[in-house]
Legacy VTK file of the C-alpha trace (Angstrom):
# vtk DataFile Version 3.0
C-alpha trace
ASCII
DATASET POLYDATA
POINTS 498 float
0.000 0.000 0.000
1.469 3.338 -1.101
0.782 5.957 1.523
2.641 9.199 1.852
2.481 9.545 5.615
5.136 12.213 5.681
3.005 14.890 4.058
0.282 14.619 6.714
-0.006 17.281 9.400
0.251 16.212 13.043
-3.542 16.375 13.525
-4.232 14.450 10.290
-1.847 11.715 11.402
-3.401 11.677 14.881
-6.844 11.089 13.331
-5.553 8.240 11.136
-3.879 6.585 14.136
-7.071 6.885 16.157
-9.103 5.424 13.270
-6.706 2.462 13.026
-5.622 3.366 9.477
-1.998 3.824 10.577
-0.051 2.394 13.509
2.220 4.516 15.670
5.167 2.323 14.680
4.481 2.961 10.968
4.457 6.719 11.597
7.708 6.548 13.554
9.344 4.383 10.882
8.330 6.842 8.151
10.022 9.836 9.811
13.094 7.897 10.968
13.681 6.564 7.437
13.207 10.073 6.078
15.657 11.465 8.654
18.275 8.836 7.794
17.975 9.805 4.149
18.203 13.601 4.482
20.245 14.049 7.685
23.661 13.763 5.997
22.676 16.914 4.086
20.323 18.837 6.424
21.832 18.062 9.890
18.636 18.868 11.816
19.268 16.450 14.677
21.939 16.282 17.363
20.550 12.935 18.565
17.973 10.671 16.922
17.095 7.863 19.333
15.641 5.147 17.121
15.481 2.383 19.737
13.756 4.572 22.352
11.326 5.951 19.749
10.170 2.460 18.652
9.802 1.355 22.296
7.649 4.449 22.992
5.617 3.765 19.825
4.672 0.244 20.949
3.789 1.416 24.455
1.664 4.323 23.196
-0.098 2.080 20.643
-1.263 -0.189 23.487
-2.645 2.799 25.405
-4.453 4.117 22.309
-5.965 0.663 21.635
-7.052 0.438 25.285
-8.730 3.864 25.084
-6.354 5.392 27.639
-4.949 7.944 25.198
-7.611 9.830 23.252
-5.974 13.209 22.564
-5.490 14.540 19.011
-1.681 14.201 19.174
-1.509 10.686 20.637
1.057 8.603 18.756
2.410 11.532 16.702
6.258 11.754 16.563
7.845 15.026 17.742
11.396 16.460 17.845
12.643 18.551 20.776
15.155 21.413 20.658
18.419 20.420 22.316
18.069 22.939 25.180
15.136 21.101 26.818
16.021 18.438 29.347
14.775 14.883 28.929
15.658 12.413 31.652
18.449 10.072 30.554
18.735 11.624 27.073
21.696 13.676 25.880
21.039 17.421 26.292
23.909 19.573 25.032
22.474 22.957 23.913
24.682 22.168 20.883
27.742 23.121 22.955
30.980 21.251 23.628
30.784 22.263 27.296
27.683 20.072 27.805
28.964 17.073 25.841
27.910 13.855 27.547
25.364 15.575 29.842
22.239 13.484 30.538
19.713 15.201 32.852
17.968 13.449 35.747
14.641 15.171 35.030
12.410 16.172 32.106
11.269 19.661 31.069
7.615 20.262 31.990
6.598 21.121 28.403
8.074 17.804 27.195
6.393 15.984 30.116
3.042 17.446 28.983
3.641 16.099 25.460
4.565 12.668 26.822
1.360 12.616 28.895
-0.566 13.395 25.693
1.015 10.369 23.961
3.733 12.022 21.877
6.644 9.910 20.620
9.929 11.746 21.275
12.262 11.151 18.313
15.315 13.028 19.538
16.928 16.433 19.996
17.328 19.036 17.263
20.352 21.129 16.379
20.498 24.789 17.428
22.798 27.763 17.788
25.021 27.114 20.807
23.019 27.989 23.957
20.441 29.585 21.596
22.900 32.408 20.818
22.669 33.083 17.103
20.240 33.559 14.234
21.473 30.967 11.741
22.157 27.619 13.545
25.768 27.993 12.430
27.241 28.410 15.935
26.409 24.782 16.865
29.308 22.595 18.032
27.761 19.841 15.850
27.998 21.842 12.634
25.435 24.009 10.828
21.933 22.927 9.869
21.014 23.599 6.209
17.777 25.045 4.863
15.730 22.228 3.241
14.492 24.642 0.532
18.059 25.405 -0.547
20.951 23.746 1.254
23.332 26.601 0.365
21.307 28.768 2.783
20.836 28.811 6.565
17.572 27.667 8.204
17.641 30.620 10.640
18.084 30.279 14.367
18.395 29.520 17.075
15.644 26.883 16.612
16.874 26.135 13.085
17.114 22.383 13.686
13.477 22.163 14.811
12.192 24.255 11.882
14.320 22.433 9.281
13.209 19.041 10.677
9.522 19.991 10.284
10.101 21.446 6.794
12.040 18.349 5.680
9.361 15.944 7.053
11.806 14.477 9.602
9.142 14.886 12.310
5.498 15.958 12.344
6.073 18.906 14.649
8.753 20.183 17.002
9.336 22.316 20.071
11.588 25.354 19.905
12.476 28.135 22.294
12.227 31.861 21.533
14.392 34.474 23.311
14.403 37.152 20.609
12.718 35.523 17.619
14.310 32.067 17.726
11.069 30.282 16.763
9.544 32.881 14.436
12.586 33.792 12.313
13.657 30.211 11.396
9.980 29.303 10.823
9.890 32.157 8.311
13.116 30.981 6.629
11.960 27.333 6.459
8.359 27.924 5.359
6.681 26.488 8.470
4.396 27.900 11.181
5.980 28.932 14.484
4.314 30.371 17.580
5.929 32.131 20.529
3.323 32.275 23.343
2.861 35.036 25.924
5.687 34.907 28.488
4.721 32.553 31.325
2.168 30.513 29.341
4.503 27.507 28.932
6.652 26.376 31.860
10.389 27.078 31.504
11.224 24.304 33.982
13.825 22.091 32.296
14.645 24.657 29.595
18.353 25.497 29.847
18.249 29.253 30.446
19.735 31.864 28.119
17.820 35.056 29.030
15.409 34.074 31.801
13.120 37.112 31.443
12.828 36.575 27.673
12.909 32.777 27.012
9.674 31.004 26.078
8.996 27.515 24.655
6.642 27.237 21.683
5.493 24.932 18.843
6.774 24.624 15.263
4.415 22.841 12.851
3.208 22.475 9.274
0.047 24.526 9.754
-1.853 26.787 12.151
-4.226 24.074 13.436
-1.265 21.934 14.533
0.289 24.893 16.368
-2.970 25.568 18.236
-3.329 21.904 19.277
0.317 21.645 20.421
0.110 24.877 22.435
-3.045 23.562 24.102
-1.047 20.555 25.329
2.151 22.306 26.461
0.545 25.348 28.121
0.133 24.754 31.859
0.731 26.410 35.195
3.796 24.961 36.896
4.757 25.603 40.515
8.352 24.645 39.649
8.610 27.794 37.486
8.095 31.060 39.391
7.304 32.913 36.137
4.583 30.432 35.129
1.076 31.895 34.903
-2.237 30.192 35.678
-4.548 30.659 32.690
-8.102 29.459 32.167
-8.213 30.274 28.438
-5.905 27.605 27.016
-8.479 26.015 24.678
-6.565 27.397 21.685
-8.151 25.074 19.093
-11.454 26.930 19.631
-9.819 29.855 17.800
-9.577 27.848 14.547
-12.377 29.904 13.003
-12.360 31.539 9.579
-13.451 35.036 10.595
-11.580 38.368 10.755
-14.506 40.699 10.029
-13.976 43.992 11.812
-10.568 42.952 13.184
-8.303 45.995 13.504
-4.820 45.247 12.146
-1.955 47.735 12.348
1.142 47.628 10.132
4.093 49.572 11.604
5.616 51.949 9.032
8.919 51.483 10.888
8.880 47.765 9.877
8.155 48.311 6.192
10.837 50.882 5.315
14.613 50.937 5.035
16.416 47.587 5.305
13.429 45.458 4.249
13.897 43.313 1.142
11.375 44.463 -1.562
10.254 40.864 -2.231
9.558 40.293 1.481
7.662 43.606 1.595
5.545 42.610 -1.398
4.661 39.159 0.006
3.703 40.567 3.431
1.583 43.406 1.956
-0.146 40.900 -0.347
-1.012 38.772 2.716
-2.363 41.887 4.481
-4.552 42.518 1.431
-5.984 38.983 1.700
-7.021 39.686 5.310
-8.481 43.053 4.264
-10.585 41.315 1.597
-11.832 38.986 4.344
-13.173 41.955 6.297
-10.268 43.084 8.494
-9.506 46.793 8.838
-5.835 47.217 7.917
-3.924 50.484 8.319
-0.373 51.757 8.769
0.791 53.427 11.982
3.974 54.628 13.675
5.477 52.333 16.305
7.964 54.345 18.323
11.082 53.086 20.112
11.817 50.347 17.531
15.383 51.591 17.066
16.064 51.103 20.785
14.859 47.487 20.857
18.091 45.888 19.544
20.512 47.578 22.002
18.089 47.033 24.924
17.577 43.374 24.029
21.250 42.491 23.575
22.194 44.292 26.792
19.552 42.456 28.862
19.979 39.057 27.151
23.781 39.150 27.460
23.576 40.200 31.133
21.219 37.320 31.954
23.314 34.895 29.862
26.525 35.790 31.713
24.743 35.012 34.978
23.008 31.834 33.731
26.090 30.343 32.063
28.420 30.714 35.061
27.193 27.301 36.276
29.038 25.563 33.423
32.498 25.222 34.911
33.541 21.582 34.393
33.045 20.620 38.046
29.761 18.691 38.264
28.886 17.707 34.690
29.707 18.208 31.028
33.104 18.825 29.492
36.271 19.299 31.580
39.688 20.188 30.162
42.198 17.334 30.274
45.252 19.172 31.632
45.132 21.927 34.231
46.927 23.296 37.264
44.604 24.115 40.149
40.905 25.009 40.276
41.013 28.456 38.647
43.131 27.200 35.766
40.631 24.337 35.286
37.713 26.829 35.133
39.536 29.033 32.653
40.687 26.253 30.319
37.351 24.381 30.471
35.379 27.492 29.517
37.898 28.567 26.870
37.723 25.161 25.210
34.042 24.436 25.922
32.294 27.639 24.776
32.183 28.826 21.158
33.104 32.328 19.949
29.553 33.769 19.920
28.795 32.504 23.438
32.083 33.957 24.738
31.262 37.289 23.085
27.876 37.490 24.826
29.208 36.336 28.217
31.879 39.062 28.073
29.362 41.692 26.986
26.987 40.620 29.785
29.719 40.661 32.418
30.753 44.135 31.244
27.245 45.705 31.453
26.749 44.211 34.931
30.137 45.356 36.237
30.621 48.139 38.743
30.540 51.538 37.061
28.656 50.320 33.973
25.569 48.736 35.594
23.652 52.051 35.753
24.918 53.290 32.410
23.909 50.198 30.419
21.914 47.515 32.223
19.518 49.750 34.186
19.020 51.959 31.129
18.164 48.856 29.074
15.590 47.777 31.695
13.981 51.244 31.588
13.900 51.056 27.781
12.242 47.624 28.020
9.498 49.166 30.204
9.006 51.997 27.687
8.722 49.500 24.807
6.047 47.577 26.747
4.164 50.848 27.371
4.365 51.676 23.656
2.791 48.302 22.762
0.065 48.874 25.379
-0.744 52.166 23.633
-0.885 50.452 20.217
-3.180 47.661 21.451
-5.701 50.229 22.678
-6.352 50.927 18.991
-5.470 47.653 17.207
-6.296 43.980 17.824
-3.002 42.837 16.359
0.124 44.001 14.570
1.172 42.608 11.186
4.628 42.782 9.619
7.558 40.744 8.322
9.238 38.108 10.516
12.686 38.989 9.138
14.061 41.727 6.857
15.245 39.225 4.223
14.805 35.584 3.268
17.407 33.064 4.489
20.995 34.270 3.906
23.669 32.021 2.452
25.697 29.809 4.765
28.828 31.482 6.050
27.685 35.041 5.273
26.337 36.024 8.715
29.026 35.002 11.208
31.587 37.384 9.679
29.417 40.357 10.623
27.790 39.892 14.067
26.113 43.332 13.930
24.340 42.413 10.695
23.247 39.116 12.271
21.891 40.953 15.343
19.959 43.399 13.114
18.257 40.399 11.496
16.187 40.145 14.718
14.871 43.702 14.431
11.205 42.723 13.924
11.058 39.918 16.492
12.888 41.013 19.655
10.391 43.674 20.816
7.853 40.869 21.260
10.122 39.190 23.842
10.979 42.449 25.593
7.241 43.122 26.051
6.314 39.460 26.823
3.814 39.356 23.937
2.697 36.414 21.769
4.014 36.329 18.191
3.501 34.004 15.260
5.166 33.453 11.889
3.247 31.977 8.957
4.472 31.348 5.378
3.105 33.854 2.829
5.077 33.087 -0.311
8.563 32.785 -1.784
11.147 35.120 -3.224
12.651 34.872 -6.724
15.239 32.349 -5.425
12.467 30.034 -4.164
13.152 30.805 -0.485
10.150 31.113 1.860
8.868 34.453 3.176
7.174 34.605 6.584
4.610 37.091 7.902
4.680 37.884 11.624
1.532 38.506 13.632
1.914 40.103 17.083
-0.901 40.015 19.648
-1.594 41.600 23.006
-0.639 39.635 26.142
-2.683 36.416 26.550
-4.333 36.950 23.161
-2.908 34.000 21.212
-6.439 33.214 20.031
-6.611 36.335 17.854
-3.285 35.377 16.233
-4.487 31.816 15.621
-7.836 32.973 14.207
-6.168 35.494 11.869
-3.486 33.056 10.690
-6.091 30.329 10.178
-8.299 32.694 8.145
-5.341 33.582 5.922
-4.472 29.891 5.505
-8.054 29.008 4.526
-8.384 31.997 2.168
-5.193 31.140 0.286
-5.669 27.352 0.638
-2.066 27.235 1.848
-0.797 23.796 2.780
2.688 22.847 3.928
4.911 22.759 0.882
7.505 20.009 1.010
10.784 21.429 -0.394
11.390 20.095 -3.915
14.660 18.406 -2.978
13.033 16.725 0.039
9.814 15.898 -1.821
11.587 13.376 -4.006
12.421 11.266 -0.963
8.838 11.310 0.338
7.499 9.664 -2.814
8.950 6.324 -1.726
6.768 3.511 -0.547
6.378 3.347 3.225
6.265 -0.312 4.174
LINES 1 499
498 0 1 2 3 4 5 6 7 8 9 10 11 12 13 14 15 16 17 18 19 20 21 22 23 24 25 26 27 28 29 30 31 32 33 34 35 36 37 38 39 40 41 42 43 44 45 46 47 48 49 50 51 52 53 54 55 56 57 58 59 60 61 62 63 64 65 66 67 68 69 70 71 72 73 74 75 76 77 78 79 80 81 82 83 84 85 86 87 88 89 90 91 92 93 94 95 96 97 98 99 100 101 102 103 104 105 106 107 108 109 110 111 112 113 114 115 116 117 118 119 120 121 122 123 124 125 126 127 128 129 130 131 132 133 134 135 136 137 138 139 140 141 142 143 144 145 146 147 148 149 150 151 152 153 154 155 156 157 158 159 160 161 162 163 164 165 166 167 168 169 170 171 172 173 174 175 176 177 178 179 180 181 182 183 184 185 186 187 188 189 190 191 192 193 194 195 196 197 198 199 200 201 202 203 204 205 206 207 208 209 210 211 212 213 214 215 216 217 218 219 220 221 222 223 224 225 226 227 228 229 230 231 232 233 234 235 236 237 238 239 240 241 242 243 244 245 246 247 248 249 250 251 252 253 254 255 256 257 258 259 260 261 262 263 264 265 266 267 268 269 270 271 272 273 274 275 276 277 278 279 280 281 282 283 284 285 286 287 288 289 290 291 292 293 294 295 296 297 298 299 300 301 302 303 304 305 306 307 308 309 310 311 312 313 314 315 316 317 318 319 320 321 322 323 324 325 326 327 328 329 330 331 332 333 334 335 336 337 338 339 340 341 342 343 344 345 346 347 348 349 350 351 352 353 354 355 356 357 358 359 360 361 362 363 364 365 366 367 368 369 370 371 372 373 374 375 376 377 378 379 380 381 382 383 384 385 386 387 388 389 390 391 392 393 394 395 396 397 398 399 400 401 402 403 404 405 406 407 408 409 410 411 412 413 414 415 416 417 418 419 420 421 422 423 424 425 426 427 428 429 430 431 432 433 434 435 436 437 438 439 440 441 442 443 444 445 446 447 448 449 450 451 452 453 454 455 456 457 458 459 460 461 462 463 464 465 466 467 468 469 470 471 472 473 474 475 476 477 478 479 480 481 482 483 484 485 486 487 488 489 490 491 492 493 494 495 496 497
């Protein structure tokens, strides 16, 4: 029987498993065979645990057959970004300093997926400690964009987004500190959602910038994202920033209706520095929503130019504090030859951390140091508060903000790391969302002349993911957009799945 399982969305597969048309083992085999075929080129995974995945598949199948697991994602294989702990499974944050580290506990978001019957395939590649926008700073080598392997997939959740785009899993979890789910989703032509800060527990997520980090779903379409977020969102006493919400029925927002919705497009986002082809695709998508009854207009969003310096000051400061625990004493990498404790610290960190991580640790230590704390760090915190106030003002008038997810489509491999400032400016449209704790979503809206995907970003008010989901779903229905398997990858999916 010829059945192209790989092109199904997570919810479509879940329905087929529940109906007995497909077994969990068949679904797992399909993605593992696909991964084995494309991984030498794409490099989405750090670890792919075949044996554990098949064992989970058989166990979950029994529970589905017994009626114990009835959720829409039961039996559906998922990939997890390599900065989320899973008990007994390698968790490295794609860094040499955590080589060999196997946690003794599991991240709460992953635990929620397991309870819903998800099959964990393995851990996806990422920029080292989530510091980067291209997935090129990984100790395990760069991930390639499935649409064109000469280009980056974006970052830092590039492995998760490339794995979904290349049909190596049905959906994935990523983390977003300054756009790390939305930007690579845009580059890889998939849907990525960064929830309101505090909606998903950060317990078990290896911290980069604690006041900015948030776990979110990456999937083939909007409906999948809504269903995944419904599962992973939960209040968690183990995370002091976790929020108790009673409106987490996100799939209820899968309604084709934007009549009367007020959408604002920031002029600051659509001007200098934006690729004309990206501009055209995003404005065309805005027109689709307007034709569906939304009220779309341009407005001025102040303080945008201050977002990048404020973000990198705060994120680097928090990173320098969070990463001091990696010293070679308790776990992970330790230098082979050293003289005394301080020399061991110094050599371990010099050898264990990559260049970008070292740069941000040094920057963070500098802005927190005596004499510079007030001048830089406190000023950045005040700027963060002003940016939040500016968004509050905007949301008094508009229901959501629409714009590009990134100023260009995916750059070529090797072009970004030479110019860190250019790489940092690539986050210009996404980082304000993290500074203000807002929900943001990237959905594919077309391709440029090179065939690289373009993503549109939707930004909502705090706790208003449902408006984002409803708007994105309406656009998807209006354009009949379905996940497009990259041409190069598509050839491998045509094979018979035994």
